[in-house]
C-alpha positions as CSV (number, residue, x, y, z in Angstrom):
1,X,145.0,-73.5,9.2
2,X,141.3,-72.4,8.9
3,X,140.5,-74.6,6.0
4,X,137.2,-76.6,5.7
5,X,139.1,-79.8,6.3
6,X,140.5,-78.5,9.5
7,X,137.3,-76.9,10.7
8,X,135.4,-80.1,10.2
9,X,137.4,-82.2,12.7
10,X,137.3,-83.1,16.3
11,X,140.7,-83.2,18.1
12,X,141.0,-85.5,21.2
13,X,143.9,-85.6,23.6
14,X,145.0,-89.0,25.0
15,X,147.6,-90.0,27.5
16,X,146.8,-93.6,28.3
17,X,144.6,-92.8,31.3
18,X,141.1,-94.2,31.7
19,X,139.6,-90.7,31.5
20,X,141.4,-89.9,28.3
21,X,139.8,-93.0,26.7
22,X,136.4,-91.9,28.0
23,X,137.1,-88.7,26.2
24,X,138.1,-90.6,23.1
25,X,134.8,-92.5,23.1
26,X,132.8,-89.3,23.4
27,X,134.9,-87.6,20.6
28,X,134.4,-90.7,18.3
29,X,130.7,-90.6,18.8
30,X,130.6,-86.9,18.1
31,X,132.7,-87.2,15.0
32,X,130.5,-90.0,13.6
33,X,127.3,-88.1,14.3
34,X,128.5,-84.9,12.7
35,X,130.4,-86.5,9.8
36,X,133.7,-84.9,11.1
37,X,137.2,-86.3,10.9
38,X,138.8,-87.4,14.2
39,X,142.4,-86.5,15.2
40,X,143.9,-88.5,18.1
41,X,146.7,-86.5,19.7
42,X,149.2,-87.5,22.3
43,X,151.4,-84.7,23.7
44,X,154.5,-86.0,25.6
45,X,156.6,-83.4,27.5
46,X,159.4,-86.1,27.9
47,X,159.9,-86.7,24.2
48,X,163.2,-85.4,22.8
49,X,163.2,-82.8,20.0
50,X,161.9,-79.3,19.4
51,X,159.5,-80.0,16.6
52,X,156.7,-77.4,16.3
53,X,153.1,-78.6,16.7
54,X,151.4,-79.5,13.4
55,X,147.9,-78.8,12.4
56,X,145.0,-81.2,12.6
57,X,145.4,-82.5,9.1
58,X,148.8,-83.9,9.9
59,X,149.5,-87.4,11.1
60,X,148.7,-90.8,9.7
61,X,145.3,-91.8,8.4
62,X,143.1,-94.9,8.9
63,X,144.6,-96.0,12.2
64,X,148.3,-95.9,11.1
65,X,149.9,-94.4,14.2
66,X,153.2,-92.6,14.8
67,X,153.4,-93.9,18.4
68,X,152.3,-96.9,20.5
69,X,149.8,-94.9,22.6
70,X,148.0,-93.4,19.7
71,X,148.1,-96.7,17.9
72,X,146.3,-98.3,20.9
73,X,143.8,-95.4,20.8
74,X,143.1,-95.9,17.1
75,X,142.5,-99.6,17.8
76,X,140.1,-98.6,20.6
77,X,138.2,-96.4,18.1
78,X,137.8,-99.3,15.7
79,X,136.5,-101.5,18.5
80,X,133.7,-99.1,19.2
81,X,132.0,-100.2,16.0
82,X,131.2,-96.8,14.6
83,X,134.3,-95.3,13.1
84,X,134.6,-91.7,11.6
85,X,135.2,-91.4,7.9
86,X,138.8,-90.2,8.6
87,X,140.9,-91.0,11.7
88,X,144.3,-89.4,12.1
89,X,146.9,-89.9,14.8
90,X,149.7,-87.7,16.0
91,X,152.3,-87.7,18.7
92,X,154.0,-84.4,19.6
93,X,156.7,-83.4,22.0
94,X,156.0,-80.5,24.4
95,X,153.7,-79.3,27.2
96,X,150.3,-81.0,26.7
97,X,148.2,-77.8,27.1
98,X,150.4,-75.9,24.6
99,X,150.5,-78.7,22.1
100,X,146.8,-79.5,22.3
101,X,145.9,-75.9,21.8
102,X,148.3,-75.4,18.9
103,X,147.3,-78.6,17.0
104,X,143.5,-78.0,17.6
105,X,143.6,-74.4,16.5
106,X,140.8,-74.0,13.9
107,X,139.2,-77.3,14.6
108,X,135.5,-77.7,15.5
109,X,136.3,-78.6,19.1
110,X,139.0,-80.1,21.4
111,X,138.1,-83.0,23.7
112,X,140.0,-84.0,26.9
113,X,139.4,-86.1,30.0
114,X,139.1,-84.6,33.4
115,X,142.3,-86.0,34.9
116,X,145.3,-87.5,33.1
117,X,148.1,-89.7,34.4
118,X,150.1,-86.7,35.7
119,X,147.2,-85.2,37.7
120,X,147.2,-85.1,41.5
121,X,145.0,-87.6,43.1
122,X,141.7,-86.2,44.4
123,X,141.5,-83.1,42.1
124,X,138.4,-83.1,40.0
125,X,140.1,-81.2,37.1
126,X,143.6,-82.2,35.9
127,X,146.3,-79.7,35.0
128,X,146.0,-80.3,31.3
129,X,142.2,-80.1,31.2
130,X,142.3,-76.9,33.3
131,X,145.1,-75.4,31.1
132,X,143.3,-76.0,27.8
133,X,139.9,-75.0,29.1
134,X,141.3,-71.6,30.3
135,X,143.7,-70.9,27.5
136,X,142.8,-72.3,24.1
137,X,140.9,-70.3,21.5
138,X,138.3,-73.0,20.7
139,X,135.5,-74.9,22.4
140,X,136.9,-77.5,24.8
141,X,134.8,-80.4,26.0
142,X,135.9,-81.9,29.3
143,X,134.6,-85.5,29.6
144,X,134.4,-87.0,33.2
145,X,135.1,-90.6,34.0
146,X,131.7,-92.2,33.1
147,X,130.1,-94.3,30.4
148,X,129.2,-91.4,28.2
149,X,129.1,-93.5,25.1
150,X,125.8,-95.0,26.2
151,X,123.9,-91.7,26.8
152,X,120.3,-91.8,25.5
153,X,119.8,-89.8,22.3
154,X,117.0,-87.7,23.7
155,X,119.0,-85.9,26.4
156,X,118.9,-82.1,26.2
157,X,121.9,-79.7,26.1
158,X,122.1,-77.6,29.2
159,X,123.3,-74.0,28.7
160,X,124.5,-72.1,31.7
161,X,123.7,-68.4,31.1
162,X,124.7,-65.3,33.0
163,X,124.8,-61.7,31.8
164,X,128.4,-62.1,30.5
165,X,127.8,-65.2,28.4
166,X,129.0,-64.6,24.8
167,X,127.2,-65.4,21.6
168,X,129.7,-68.1,20.8
169,X,128.6,-70.2,23.8
170,X,125.0,-69.7,22.7
171,X,125.7,-70.7,19.1
172,X,127.7,-73.7,20.2
173,X,124.9,-74.9,22.6
174,X,122.1,-74.5,20.0
175,X,124.3,-76.2,17.3
176,X,124.9,-79.2,19.6
177,X,121.2,-79.4,20.4
178,X,120.3,-79.2,16.8
179,X,122.5,-82.2,15.9
180,X,121.4,-84.1,19.0
181,X,118.1,-84.3,20.7
182,X,116.7,-81.0,19.4
183,X,116.3,-79.9,23.0
184,X,118.0,-77.1,24.9
185,X,117.6,-76.2,28.6
186,X,118.8,-72.7,29.3
187,X,119.5,-72.0,33.0
188,X,120.2,-68.7,34.6
189,X,121.2,-68.8,38.3
190,X,120.4,-65.4,39.8
191,X,122.7,-64.2,42.5
192,X,121.3,-61.7,45.1
193,X,122.4,-58.2,44.4
194,X,124.1,-59.1,41.1
195,X,121.3,-59.6,38.6
196,X,117.8,-59.0,39.9
197,X,116.2,-59.1,36.5
198,X,116.3,-62.9,36.2
199,X,114.0,-64.1,33.4
200,X,114.2,-60.8,31.6
201,X,117.9,-61.3,31.3
202,X,117.4,-64.9,30.1
203,X,114.8,-63.9,27.5
204,X,116.9,-61.1,26.1
205,X,120.0,-63.4,25.7
206,X,117.9,-66.0,23.9
207,X,116.2,-63.6,21.6
208,X,116.7,-64.5,18.0
209,X,118.3,-67.9,18.5
210,X,115.1,-69.9,18.0
211,X,114.7,-68.2,14.6
212,X,118.2,-69.3,13.7
213,X,117.6,-72.9,15.1
214,X,113.8,-73.4,14.5
215,X,114.0,-77.1,15.2
216,X,115.5,-76.7,18.7
217,X,112.9,-76.7,21.5
218,X,114.0,-74.4,24.4
219,X,113.2,-74.7,28.0
220,X,114.1,-71.7,30.3
221,X,114.8,-71.8,34.0
222,X,115.7,-69.1,36.5
223,X,117.1,-70.3,39.8
224,X,118.3,-68.7,43.0
225,X,121.3,-69.9,44.9
226,X,125.0,-70.8,44.6
227,X,125.7,-71.3,40.8
228,X,127.6,-74.6,41.1
229,X,125.0,-76.2,43.4
230,X,122.0,-75.1,41.4
231,X,123.6,-76.0,38.0
232,X,124.7,-79.4,39.2
233,X,121.2,-80.3,40.1
234,X,120.1,-79.5,36.5
235,X,122.8,-81.7,34.9
236,X,120.9,-84.9,35.7
237,X,119.7,-86.2,32.4
238,X,121.7,-83.7,30.3
239,X,123.8,-84.8,27.3
240,X,126.2,-81.8,27.6
241,X,126.7,-78.7,29.7
242,X,127.8,-75.5,27.9
243,X,129.5,-72.7,29.8
244,X,131.0,-69.5,28.4
245,X,134.5,-68.2,29.1
246,X,134.9,-64.4,29.2
247,X,137.1,-62.8,26.5
248,X,140.7,-62.9,27.4
249,X,140.0,-63.3,31.1
250,X,143.2,-64.5,32.9
251,X,143.0,-68.0,34.3
252,X,143.3,-66.8,37.9
253,X,140.3,-64.5,37.4
254,X,138.1,-66.7,35.1
255,X,134.7,-66.6,36.8
256,X,133.5,-70.0,35.4
257,X,136.5,-72.1,36.5
258,X,135.4,-72.7,40.1
259,X,131.9,-73.5,38.9
260,X,133.2,-75.9,36.3
261,X,135.4,-77.7,38.8
262,X,132.5,-78.0,41.2
263,X,130.2,-79.3,38.4
264,X,132.8,-82.0,37.5
265,X,132.7,-83.2,41.1
266,X,128.9,-83.9,41.0
267,X,128.0,-84.8,37.5
268,X,128.9,-87.4,34.9
269,X,127.9,-85.0,32.1
270,X,130.6,-83.6,29.7
271,X,131.2,-79.9,30.0
272,X,132.0,-77.6,27.1
273,X,133.9,-74.4,27.8
274,X,133.5,-71.9,25.0
275,X,135.6,-68.8,24.9
276,X,134.1,-65.6,23.6
277,X,136.8,-65.0,21.0
278,X,136.4,-68.5,19.4
279,X,134.4,-68.8,16.1
280,X,136.1,-71.9,14.6
281,X,133.1,-74.2,15.4
282,X,130.4,-71.8,14.1
283,X,128.1,-73.2,11.4
284,X,129.2,-72.3,7.9
């Protein structure tokens, strides 16, 4: 499914919740800005049938929906005023995390809201959002409940760096900054006894990326303290936070997951989780 048409699309999951429509607004803006197609997907575990998930190129085009919920979502996209060149809709039976990951495979990114209709009240990160962020093979953007569609265009991308951050997260962050404000803020939170080198680590990881993205201005910060607390303070005024996910780390052991959940408690900024093994979004 790794065709140019599939790579150049944004897949967004909707379930009728307010946060899923916040995610839809963000995904629509992203697709318009980048010239990508938009795939609106509803995964319903209660639908009858055993149909296998389809690829992003499936579904109806130009707002013709195969279900009432995605039809409402397509109408919402048209109401935003800026509509991507191609909009597809798709409803699939099955576990939402599994379906979203399967349909979005090979796409530029997957976008979801923080909490859907089936999430437990009070949890900052819903079951589906957590499942796709920890398990899918592409960049996943988690959009909190906020008016993200009105963000100023000059906000920087915030890249959270530690010694284990992979090149895919770096490339994704620089690419987003290049198509946005042209500004990247790289932040390394130094933990006592873990990484005493600080700025040297940050400089080494960023080496070469400014040559690849010469139009992106980079600000570097090395901070000391609890990662979630220090990063959340830096998210004020950011357009997007990018964090890496270690290669094939099990969900129970993923080091970023607690930080991501804590960030979502304290920021209205979307967070992109980029797995090491993903390369579907890379610039071609």
